[in-house]
N, C-alpha and C positions, 0 to 999 in steps of 0.2 A: 399510385404515385410513389416514387422512390424518395426516401428521406435521405438527405445528405447533410452532414455537419462538418465543420472545420476543426473543432476541438472537442475534447471531453474533459470535464471537470468533475471529479469525485469530491464531495464535501464530507468531511469527517469531523465530529466533535472531539476535542481533546481537553484534558483536565489542566495541563500545564504546557503552554505553548513552547517555552524555551526548552523544556525537557524533551518535547517531541521533536523540535528542530535538532537538538543535540543527538537524539536517537537516530533519526533518519539521515543526518549528516554522517554518522558513523557507519550506517548501512551503505552509504555511497551516493545518496541523492543530493541535488543542489536545489536552491531556492531562488525565486524571482523576487529581488528586493523591491521592485516596483509595486508589488502586490503584497507587501508585508508590513504589518504594524504590530502593536502590542496585543491585538485581538485575533489576528489571522496571518497566515502565510501561504504562499503558493509554492508547493513542492513540484519540481519538474520531474516527471517520470520519463517522458520522451518529447519529441518535437511538438506534438499537439495533444499530449496527455498530461493532465495535472491533477494533483490532489490538493484541495484547499483544506488546510488544517485550521479549524476555528475553535477558539475557546468556547466552552459550552454556552455561556451567556450570549455570545455573538451568534452561535449556531441556532439558538432559540429564536432569533429574529427571522429565520427562514421557515419555521414550521410551527404549527399549532399542536403537534403531537409531542408526547414526552420523548426525551432522548433515551435511547436504549443504553443500558449498562453493558457495554461490549465484553466485559469480563464475565458476564453471566448469561447473556443471550447473543445470538448471532444476527446481525442485521444485514450483513453483506460479506462476501468473500471477494477480495480484490485479487485477480489473477494477472500476473505479469509474465510475459514470455522472456526467455533467456536465450542467449546465443549458443550455449553448450551446457552439458551436464555440470562441468566444472564451475561455470558461472552460477548455476542454480545453487550449488553447494557454497560457493563463496558468498553470495548474497545472504543466504539463510544463516550461515555461520557468523557473518558480521552482525546480523540482527540479534542473534542469540548472545554474542559477546557484548553487545551494546545494551543489554537488559531486556530484550524480548524473550518470549517464552515459546517452547516448542508447541506446535499445533498437531500436525500429523507426522508420522514417520515418513521417510522418503518412499515414494511409489515408483517402481520401475516396471514399465510395461514393454520394455525393449525399444520400441520406436518413440516412446514418451517417458520422460522422467520428471517427477515433480516432488517438491518438498515445501512445507509451509511453516509459518511462524505467526505468533501474535505480537503485535507491537505493544508499547508500554501502556496503551489504553485498552488493550484487548481486541482490537480490530484484527481480522484474519487476513493474511497475505499469503497467497500461493504463488510459487515461482516454478515455472515449468519450461522444459525444453522438449521440442518435438522434432524428430528427424524426419522431415517431410519426404526425403528420398526413399525412406523405408515404406512409405505408403503407396508407392507406384508399383 
């Protein structure tokens, strides 16, 4: 049986919601005010892809496990596709200028180009461009 879904929601714990909103706004993302309050916000990544940024106390409502300190351990790498190499660089450079930290150096494999950063809570974000015409 094939599983089909309409949307994807990535839930991430954050220490300071407003600082996270400011950071991701500077990177270039927008937020859905309908799903935003003082404990959480819905960051729009694409039409059907969202990141729910939840203050740690609110995040704890959804798990019995301890929250990982993303500055010390990796719980996930969120990979986003870009439309060009230039867009990869632009997104990562905006993240770094807004207070993010470098993660890995840019990786250039000819047909694929990727670069990554850590957001202000230490979550890992990889931005990549793949030239699909080079794969044919």
